[in-house]
C-alpha positions as CSV (number, residue, x, y, z in Angstrom):
1,M,20.0,19.1,7.1
2,L,17.5,16.5,8.5
3,K,17.8,17.9,12.0
4,E,17.2,21.4,10.6
5,L,14.0,20.0,9.0
6,G,13.0,18.5,12.3
7,I,13.4,14.9,11.0
8,N,14.9,12.6,13.7
9,K,12.6,9.7,14.5
10,G,9.9,8.4,12.3
11,V,7.8,5.4,11.4
12,N,7.0,3.6,8.1
13,L,3.5,3.4,6.7
14,G,4.3,0.1,5.1
15,G,1.5,-1.9,3.5
16,W,-0.6,1.1,2.6
17,L,0.3,2.4,-0.9
18,S,2.8,-0.4,-1.3
19,Q,3.2,-4.2,-0.7
20,C,-0.6,-4.7,-0.7
21,D,-3.4,-6.0,-2.9
22,Y,-4.1,-2.4,-4.1
23,S,-7.8,-2.9,-3.5
24,E,-9.9,0.2,-2.8
25,E,-10.6,-1.1,0.6
26,R,-6.9,-1.4,1.4
27,L,-6.0,2.0,-0.1
28,N,-8.9,3.8,1.6
29,T,-8.9,2.2,5.1
30,F,-5.5,0.7,6.1
31,I,-4.1,4.1,7.0
32,T,-6.5,6.9,8.0
33,E,-6.4,10.3,9.7
34,A,-6.5,8.5,13.1
35,D,-3.1,6.9,12.3
36,F,-1.5,10.2,11.6
37,R,-3.0,11.7,14.7
38,E,-1.7,8.8,16.9
39,I,1.8,8.8,15.3
40,A,2.2,12.5,16.2
41,A,0.8,11.9,19.7
42,L,3.4,9.2,20.3
43,G,6.2,11.7,19.6
44,F,7.2,10.8,16.1
45,D,8.3,13.7,13.9
46,H,7.9,12.1,10.5
47,V,6.5,9.3,8.5
48,R,8.1,7.4,5.6
49,I,5.5,6.7,2.9
50,P,6.4,3.8,0.6
51,V,4.6,4.0,-2.7
52,D,4.6,1.4,-5.6
53,Y,4.6,2.8,-9.1
54,N,1.4,1.1,-10.1
55,V,-0.5,3.2,-7.6
56,I,0.5,6.5,-9.3
57,Q,1.5,5.5,-12.9
58,N,-0.3,3.8,-15.8
59,E,1.5,1.3,-18.0
60,D,1.8,3.9,-20.8
61,G,3.8,6.1,-18.4
62,S,1.1,8.7,-17.7
63,M,0.4,9.5,-14.1
64,K,-2.7,8.5,-12.2
65,E,-4.3,11.6,-10.7
66,E,-6.3,9.5,-8.2
67,G,-3.1,7.9,-6.9
68,L,-1.3,11.3,-6.7
69,R,-4.3,12.7,-4.7
70,R,-3.8,10.0,-2.2
71,I,-0.3,11.2,-1.6
72,D,-1.6,14.8,-1.6
73,N,-4.0,13.8,1.2
74,A,-1.2,12.1,3.2
75,F,0.9,15.2,3.0
76,A,-2.0,17.3,4.1
77,L,-2.5,15.1,7.1
78,C,1.2,15.3,7.9
79,R,1.0,19.1,7.9
80,Q,-2.2,19.0,10.0
81,Y,-0.5,17.0,12.7
82,G,3.0,18.5,12.5
83,L,4.7,15.6,10.8
84,K,7.3,15.7,8.0
85,A,7.4,13.1,5.3
86,V,9.8,10.9,3.4
87,L,8.3,9.9,0.0
88,D,9.8,6.6,-1.0
89,L,9.3,5.0,-4.4
90,H,9.2,1.4,-3.2
91,K,8.8,-0.3,-6.5
92,T,9.5,1.1,-10.0
93,P,8.7,-0.3,-13.5
94,G,11.0,-3.2,-14.0
95,F,12.4,-3.5,-10.5
96,S,11.3,-4.5,-7.0
97,F,13.4,-5.5,-4.0
98,D,11.2,-8.5,-3.8
99,A,11.9,-11.2,-6.5
100,G,8.3,-12.4,-5.9
101,E,7.0,-9.3,-7.6
102,H,8.5,-10.5,-10.9
103,E,9.6,-7.0,-11.9
104,D,12.7,-7.2,-14.1
105,G,14.8,-5.2,-16.6
106,F,14.9,-1.7,-15.0
107,F,18.7,-1.4,-15.0
108,T,19.1,-2.2,-18.7
109,N,15.8,-1.0,-20.2
110,E,15.6,2.6,-21.2
111,S,11.8,2.7,-21.4
112,Y,11.6,1.6,-17.8
113,Q,14.1,4.2,-16.8
114,A,12.1,6.8,-18.7
115,R,9.1,5.9,-16.6
116,F,11.2,6.2,-13.4
117,Y,12.3,9.6,-14.4
118,A,8.7,10.6,-15.3
119,I,7.6,9.6,-11.8
120,W,10.2,11.7,-10.1
121,E,9.7,14.7,-12.4
122,A,6.0,14.5,-11.5
123,F,6.7,14.3,-7.8
124,A,9.2,17.1,-8.0
125,A,6.8,19.4,-10.0
126,R,4.0,18.6,-7.5
127,Y,5.9,18.7,-4.2
128,G,9.1,20.5,-4.9
129,D,7.9,23.7,-3.4
130,R,7.8,22.1,0.1
131,P,11.5,21.3,0.9
132,D,10.7,22.1,4.6
133,Q,8.2,19.3,4.8
134,I,8.9,16.6,2.2
135,V,12.0,14.5,1.5
136,F,12.4,12.3,-1.6
137,E,13.8,8.7,-1.5
138,L,14.7,7.6,-5.0
139,L,14.2,3.9,-4.8
140,N,13.8,1.3,-2.1
141,E,16.6,-1.4,-1.8
142,V,18.6,-2.0,-4.9
143,T,19.5,-5.6,-4.6
144,E,22.5,-6.9,-6.6
145,A,26.0,-5.5,-6.9
146,E,25.8,-5.9,-10.7
147,Y,23.2,-3.1,-10.8
148,L,25.4,-0.6,-9.1
149,P,27.1,1.0,-12.2
150,A,23.7,1.5,-13.8
151,W,22.2,2.7,-10.6
152,K,24.8,5.4,-10.2
153,R,24.1,6.7,-13.6
154,I,20.3,6.5,-13.3
155,S,20.2,8.1,-9.9
156,R,22.4,11.0,-10.9
157,E,20.3,11.7,-14.0
158,C,17.2,11.5,-11.8
159,V,18.5,14.0,-9.3
160,R,19.5,16.3,-12.2
161,R,15.9,16.2,-13.5
162,I,14.4,16.7,-10.0
163,R,16.5,19.8,-9.5
164,D,14.6,21.5,-12.4
165,H,11.6,21.6,-10.2
166,A,12.9,21.0,-6.6
167,P,16.3,22.7,-6.2
168,D,16.3,22.5,-2.4
169,T,14.5,19.3,-1.6
170,A,16.5,16.7,0.3
171,V,17.0,13.5,-1.8
172,L,17.9,10.1,-0.2
173,L,20.2,7.8,-2.0
174,G,21.0,4.2,-1.0
175,S,23.4,1.5,-2.3
176,Y,22.9,-2.1,-3.2
177,R,22.4,-5.3,-1.2
178,W,19.1,-4.0,0.0
179,N,20.4,-0.6,1.0
180,S,23.1,-2.1,3.2
181,A,25.3,0.2,5.2
182,R,28.2,-2.0,4.3
183,T,27.9,-1.2,0.5
184,L,27.2,2.5,1.0
185,P,30.9,3.5,0.7
186,E,30.7,2.3,-3.0
187,L,28.4,5.2,-3.9
188,D,29.7,8.2,-5.7
189,A,29.9,11.6,-4.0
190,P,26.5,13.2,-3.7
191,Y,25.2,15.1,-6.7
192,D,24.8,18.2,-4.6
193,A,24.6,19.4,-1.0
194,H,21.0,18.3,-0.7
195,V,21.6,14.6,-1.5
196,L,21.9,12.4,1.6
197,Y,22.9,8.8,2.1
198,N,20.2,6.3,3.0
199,F,20.6,2.8,4.4
200,H,18.3,0.1,6.0
201,F,19.3,-1.9,9.0
202,Y,18.2,-5.4,10.0
203,E,21.5,-6.9,11.1
204,P,22.1,-9.5,12.2
205,M,19.4,-11.0,10.0
206,I,19.6,-14.3,11.9
207,F,18.0,-12.4,14.7
208,T,15.7,-9.8,13.1
209,H,14.4,-12.1,10.4
210,Q,14.2,-15.4,12.2
211,G,11.2,-17.4,11.2
212,A,10.6,-15.2,8.1
213,Y,8.2,-17.3,6.0
214,W,9.2,-15.5,2.8
215,N,12.9,-16.2,3.2
216,P,14.2,-19.8,3.1
217,D,17.5,-18.8,4.6
218,Y,15.8,-17.7,7.9
219,R,12.5,-19.5,7.8
220,D,13.6,-22.3,10.2
221,V,16.1,-20.2,12.3
222,R,15.5,-19.3,15.9
223,S,17.9,-17.1,17.9
224,T,18.0,-15.1,21.1
225,Y,19.6,-11.7,21.2
226,D,22.4,-12.8,23.4
227,A,23.2,-15.7,21.0
228,C,23.2,-13.6,17.9
229,G,26.5,-11.8,18.7
230,A,25.2,-8.3,18.5
231,S,26.1,-5.5,20.9
232,P,26.6,-1.7,20.8
233,A,30.2,-2.3,19.8
234,W,29.1,-4.7,17.0
235,F,26.6,-2.2,15.6
236,E,29.3,0.5,15.8
237,D,31.7,-1.6,13.8
238,F,29.1,-2.5,11.2
239,L,28.1,1.1,10.6
240,A,31.6,2.6,10.8
241,P,32.3,2.5,7.0
242,A,29.0,4.3,6.3
243,V,29.6,6.9,9.0
244,E,33.1,7.5,7.6
245,K,31.8,7.8,4.0
246,A,29.2,10.4,5.0
247,E,31.7,12.4,6.9
248,K,34.2,12.2,4.0
249,E,31.5,13.5,1.5
250,G,30.2,16.1,3.9
251,T,26.6,14.7,4.0
252,E,24.3,12.9,6.4
253,L,23.0,9.4,7.0
254,Y,19.4,8.4,7.3
255,C,18.2,4.9,8.3
256,G,14.9,4.5,6.4
257,E,14.0,1.1,7.8
258,F,15.0,-1.0,10.9
259,G,13.0,-3.4,13.0
260,V,12.6,-6.9,14.4
261,I,10.1,-9.5,13.1
262,D,7.1,-10.4,15.2
263,V,8.4,-14.0,15.7
264,V,10.9,-12.6,18.2
265,P,9.6,-12.1,21.8
266,P,9.1,-8.4,22.4
267,E,11.5,-8.4,25.4
268,E,14.2,-9.8,23.2
269,A,13.5,-7.3,20.4
270,L,13.8,-4.5,22.9
271,K,17.5,-5.5,23.6
272,W,18.3,-5.1,19.9
273,F,16.5,-1.7,19.7
274,R,18.3,-0.4,22.8
275,D,21.8,-1.3,21.6
276,L,21.2,-0.1,18.0
277,H,19.7,3.2,19.1
278,E,22.8,3.9,21.3
279,V,24.8,4.0,18.1
280,F,22.2,6.0,16.2
281,A,22.2,8.6,19.0
282,R,26.0,8.7,19.1
283,H,26.2,9.6,15.4
284,G,23.0,11.6,15.1
285,I,21.5,9.2,12.6
286,A,17.8,10.0,11.9
287,H,15.7,6.9,11.4
288,S,12.3,5.5,10.6
289,L,11.0,2.3,12.2
290,W,9.6,-0.5,10.1
291,S,6.6,-0.5,10.5
292,W,3.6,1.2,12.0
293,K,1.2,-1.7,11.9
294,Q,1.1,-5.3,10.7
295,M,3.6,-6.2,7.9
296,D,5.2,-8.7,10.4
297,F,6.9,-5.9,12.2
298,G,4.0,-3.7,13.5
299,L,4.7,-1.3,16.4
300,I,1.1,-0.9,17.4
301,D,0.2,-4.6,17.1
302,P,-1.0,-6.1,20.4
303,R,2.1,-8.2,21.0
304,M,4.1,-5.0,21.6
305,D,1.7,-3.7,24.4
306,G,4.1,-4.7,27.2
307,V,7.2,-3.0,25.8
308,R,5.9,-0.2,23.5
309,S,6.3,2.6,26.0
310,E,9.9,1.6,26.7
311,L,10.6,1.3,23.0
312,L,9.1,4.7,22.3
313,A,11.2,6.2,25.0
314,L,14.3,4.7,23.3
315,L,13.5,6.0,19.9
C-alpha cells in the first residue's frame, strides 16, 4: 500500500510542531517552504510531521483552528513539491514518550481518551478525503508493557471512529517499548486492510544514543560501530519477528524513525545506515529518517556535510 502511495523514503520534521517551546517564532520559522523545497530536491518522497496535542487542541477538548491551519499549510506545501505526508500525533493528553513532559494517566483516564478520539476524528474529517497524500500515525512510542492491553482497545476504537470519515486512509499502529520492532508481534491483527504496522529503530542504543544528555543509561557511553556488535545479519535477526508478523497478518511495515546521534562521527554513523538500509531494502520497508535538522540527529546540520551525499544515495 505504501509503495502504491509513493511512500518509500522520508524525513521527519521533528522539533517544529512538537518537542519545542511552542513560541510563535519557533512555529513560524523553524520549518518553512524552503525546507519542503529542499527535501523534495534531495529525493525524499514524504515527510513525517510530528504534532503535539497542545498545538491543535485546547484543554477543554475543543480544537485550535490556528494549529490546524498550520497542518493545512504543511500539506499544501507537500502537494506543491510532490511530497506525501505522515501525520504523527507525537504527544496526547495524559501521555508522552518522554517522562520529562510529565503527561500521565492516558491509558486509564476516559476523559483523556475522549480528547484523543476527538483529535483523530477532527483529523479524519479534515484530511480523510486525501488517502492518496496523507497517512495517519495514531501515537508516537507507547512506552511500557503494562499499557499494551489498554492501547489495543484504544487504538481499535480510534480506527473505528476514523473510518467514519476516512475509510481508505492508511493508519500506522505501533507497539510498546517506544515502538520497538521486538514488541510488534504482540499487537492484534489489523482492524482492516488499511492499517499498517509501525516501528522505530535505534538499535543498538549503545551506538545510536551514546552520549545522549537526556538518558543516564547512555550519557557516558562511547562506542564505535565495529565494537557495538551490529551488522546486516544482526539487523536482520532483530527485525525478523516484525517482518514475520506483518507477513502473517497480510500487512506492511513502516519505520517511522531511525537515526544516529550527533555525538557519533559521521563516518561511523554511515556504517550503521548502510547495514540497516540493506535490510530495509531486502524487505521493502518504507522509512523516515530522524531528523531533518537539529534535534541532535539533523541530516542537514553542518557536521554531515562530508557524508550527506553518500547517505542520501543509500536512503
